[in-house]
N, C-alpha and C positions, 0 to 999 in steps of 0.2 A: 562884249566879250567875243572874241574872234573865235569861230566855230571850225573845228577840225573837218578837214575833207575825207578823213578816214571813217571806214565804218565802225561806229562806237557802240554797236550792241550785237548780242547774240542772239540768234534764232531761239525762242523759248522752248520750241520742240528739241531742238539740237541740245540745249542746255539741260533738259529732263532727262535725255537719253545718256548724256555724259555723267549726270547725277546717279542714274540708275547703275551704269557700269561702275562707278566708284564705290556704291554700295556693295555690288557683288564683289569688288576686288578686296574691300574692307572686310567682309565676311570670310572671304577666302584666306586672307593673310593674317587677320587678328581673332576671327570669331566673333567679332562685335561689329554693328553699325555704325554708321556716321553720327556724330554729336559734337557738342562744344562744350557744354557744361562742365563735364569730367577735366578737361584741360584746365578751366578756372579753378575749379576745386584743388586740383594738384598744385597749381601755383600757390594757392591760399595756404595750402599745407605746408609746402616747402618754405614759405615765408614765417609761419607760426614755428616751425622746427628750427630755423636759423635764429629766430628772435627768442624763442622760449623752448629749448629742447626738452626740459623735464616736463612741461605742460603738455607739449605734443606727444609724447610718450605715455602719459598717464590719461589724457583725454580719449573716451571710447570712440569718437569719431575720427580722430587724427591718428591715433595709435596703429591701427592696421596698415595705414600708408607709411608710416615712418620706421617702422620696426623691421621691414625687409632690407635686404643690403643695398638694392639699387636705388631706392627712394621715388617718391611719387613723380619727380620731374622727368623719369625715364619711361613714362607710359607712351604709347603711341599716339594718344589724344593731344599731348603736349606738342608733339611733332606735327600734328594734323592742323593745330590752331597756328604754328608757326609757319606752315606752308599757306594757310589761308592769308594771313597777315601779309606775307612777302607776295604772294601770289597777287592780292589785290593792289599792292605798291607797284609790281611789274605791269599789270594791266592797265594801271592808271598812267605809267610812263609811256608805255607802248601806244595808247590811244590819246594821248596828250590831254589827260584828265588830271594829273597829278597836281593837286593845288590844295591848299589848306581853306576850307569854308565851314561855316556853321549853318547847316540847314534849319531854318526856322521861319516862322510867319512874320510878315513885316512888322507887326506892332510888338514883338518881342525883343526883348534885349538880349545880347549874347550872354550875359550873366544868367538872366532867368532861364534861358534855353538850357544853358549847361547845367544849373541846379536841377532842372526838369529831367535831363539825361541821367544825372548821376542818381537822383531818386528812382527813375524807371530801371536803372541797370542794377540798383541794390535789391529792389523788388524782384527783378527778373533772376538775379543770382540767388536770392533765398527761396524763391518759388521753385527754382530747378532742382534745388537739394531736397525741398519737402516733397516734390513729385517725382524724385529719383530721376531726373533727366530734363533735357531740354526739349524743345518742340521739334527741332531736327532729328533728334534722335527717337523721339517718340513716333512722330508721324513716318518719316522716311524710311526709318530702319524698322519701324512697326509694321508698317504696310508691306515693307519688302518681305518680311516672314509671315505675312498674312495673319497678323495679330489683330484681333478684335479691338485691343486697347488701341492700337494704331489708328483704326477707323473712328472710333469714338473720341479719340484726341483730335483727330483731323475736323470733325464736326464741331467739338466743344471750341478750338482754337480760331476757326473761322467764325463761328457762331457769336463767342464773345468778342471778338475783333469787331465785328460790326455793331455789336452793342456798345462796346466802350468807345468806338470811333463815334458814334452818335450822340454818346455822352460828352465826350470830352472835346468835340469839333469846336466848342466855343473858346477852347485856349489858342487854336490855330486860325480860325476864322472868325473874322469880327463883322457882325452885320452892319450895314451902314444906313 
């Protein structure tokens, strides 16, 4: 693999400052912090509304989102996620990292890795709706407004992350 001569990383301190500024801008213009799960929810609700509009209007979860005239796809979170997706593509192209690959342990097949990713993504999606938001919304935006739940979420996310990493490391690392 040919290594690019360009600087392919951002200073983590600069990245933190940029994220902090983005949170301030988000609160100023939208009254809400950053997050991603709301965008995925809005896309799912729009899909349900297009496939089964009567169901979407009767369902207690989807109805408040489809009854308004603009619809769920016109929330700022959807545009935020589109910016994240296209920004990632642009960054990959600018720094010569734009290629298709499946990150996995050497002993895993591509099929098995994609199945794990699908299962993990589904659990993440369900969890974000049960928890009323994703980790970025909870921690970044919660701490930005000095919310106790943001700090508790930070400890919980990293604490359980270490625990689950220890439990599931056998999937990724095979002892020889």
